[in-house]
Residue, then its C-alpha position, 0 to 999 in steps of 0.5 A: m515836342t514841336p507845336q505841330n506834334i502836340a496838336i496831333v497828339k491832342a487830336t487823338v484824344p477822342a480815339l483814345q477815349a473810344h479805343g484806349e482799353a483795346i489799344t492797351s490790351h493789345f499792347y500787352r498781348i504783343m509785348f509779352e509775345s515778342h518780349p517775354e523777358v519783360k513779363a516778370f515786371f507785371n502781375e498776372a492777376h492784374q493782367a487777367a482782371g484787366s486792371q492793368a490795361r484799364a490803368l494804362a489806358g487812363a494814363v495814356l489818355a491823361y498824357a494826351t489830354h494834358i500834353d500841352r500842360l503837363e504840370e496838371i498831371a505832374g502829381a502822378l509822376p512820383r508814384i510811377i517813378q517809385k514803382h518803376a525804380a522798385l521793380g528795377v526798370l532800366p533805360e533798355h526797357y523803354p524802347i520795347v514798351g514804346g515800339c509795342l505801344l506804337q504797333a498797338i495803336k496802328d493795329v487797333l486804329g487801322e488806317a486812322a493811325t496815319d504816319e503823321i499820328i504815329a510819328a507824333w506819338g513816337e515823339a511824345y513817348q520819347s519825351l516822356a521816356a526821357l523824363l522817367i529815365a532821368a528821374e529813375e536814375e536819380v532814385y537809383r543813385a540816391n539809394a546807392a549813396q546812402t548808408g546801407g544802400w544798394r543798387g539792383e539786387r541784394e541777397f537777404r535771408v529769411a531769419r524768422r517767420e511769424q503767422e499773423s493771421d489765418v492768411i498773413t505771415s510775416f517774414y523777417l529778412e536780414p542781409t546775407d552780407g551782414g552789412p547795414l540796412l538802408a533806412f526807409s520811410p514808413g509806408q514804403y515797400l520792398t520788391l522781391v525778385l523771384n524765380i518760381d519753376g523757372e519763371p521770373l517774377r517781381r512782387n512788391y510787399s509793404l514793410s510792416d515794421a518801423p525803420g531802424k531795426p537790424f531786419y526788414r519785415i514784410s507781411v504777406k497774404q496768401e492769395e488764392g491763385g497767387r504764385a508769389s504769395n503761395w510760394l512764399h508761404e509754402k516754400a520760403g522757410v527760415g534760411t531761404v535766400l531772396r533777392v531784393q530791390a531797395p525800398c521804394g514808394d511815395f505813400v509815406l508818412q509825412p512829417a507832422g509839421e509845426r501843428v501836429r495833426p491827429l493821424v488816422l490810419v484806416t485799413g482793410g485786410v492786408g492793407i494793414t501792413p504799411a499802416m503797422s510801420m506807421l503806427e510802430s513809428m508814431a506810437h511813442t511820439g505822443r501824436p494822437v493815432h486813431f487806428i481803424h482796421a476792418a477784417r472779415h473776422g478775428g481769424a483774418h485780423a493780423f497784428r491785433s495783439r501787437v496793436d492792443a499792446l501798443a495802445a495799452r502802453h501809449a494813451n495816444v493810440k486808439p484802436l477800433y476794429v470792425y468785422d463784417a462776418p464776426r465769429e461767435s468768439d470774436r470781440p470787435h468794437a463794431t460789426g459791419f463796415v467802416t461807414r461814414e457815421l463810424l468814421a465821423q465818430q473818430l474824427p475831431a470836430d475840425r476834421d483837421v487830420d492826416l488820414y491814410f487809408l489802404g485796402p481793397k478798391p471798394f473799401m478805399k472808394a468808400v473811405y475816400a468818399s466819406g473823408l471828403a463828405l466829412g470835410v477832411p481836406k483833400q490834400q490830407l487824404r492819402y492812399e496807395f494802390f497795391g495794384p495798378l493806379e486807378a481812380l477813386e472818384a470814378 
């Protein structure tokens, strides 16, 4: 980008602070009206809740603020690239997004959006798009080049279903071509490419078992009003063929390194799914694993019998279950919530652990704040959002 255009984009930061969410909300509205074919890439629940628009507004603001020192926001790019690759975003989608974003800036800012500002933002968008397109192509090529890998969609058959709780069902997926499966890292997810009542949808679901098996397992919560999750629960029986994108995601279990730190997995609700993949991969290694799970009650608690079986077999696995609305027959280790005090009891005195956490946003904010307050190094706090990327420190 030219120095002049960088200066112009930075000068729009106050306008983005004041009108960013209005711009991105309008952007989604005009894009879906003019290009309905891209709606499949977005979750309607996140749209309805406004979280998608808020997340995009924050990303646009961060880009404008740091456009002269992009290394300061480079840490966010791998997750964006992985999400795009998981969904199958292609180079031809970028002009659609860019054109609608510039139109939204014009419409919302009115006369303040001069030709000079639109041209500067046009160059800024093209620069970012080129970076993302190149990085996503690398992901597609790398996945296709590996044993069992593929590019685009591959057909899988539902080989088995298992009910894990009142609301969570596991689907065991085997490739219809009988070929090998691409290895994945614990914590990654699949994207299902669905067509429900003539409407295309794409949804990410975490892989919930260890790699190296002849199937992929996803475990899906039946969400009230969730079109994809309800269809899977009600219609996707054994034998149903699903179109699937290759595993992606950067919320992955990191190598332990020379000093094997204890692994602390803290999850709420359906956030347990990627943690199960991590636990299944680590239980037999001897690495200390503290598995803390919060649920409403025993009926909503998935995988309890499996975690208990792993703990019985491997002394390094220490489970702790917390229910906030236990039934009379339930036997949690604690009632209420995952508090700072409870978390402190599970951590070693030096707080030198790798702490992975996932669940509803309020749960994640609480765990993040507790981890920092208790002295867990910030770089050893690792998390993922099921929905749009948002801040935990707000």
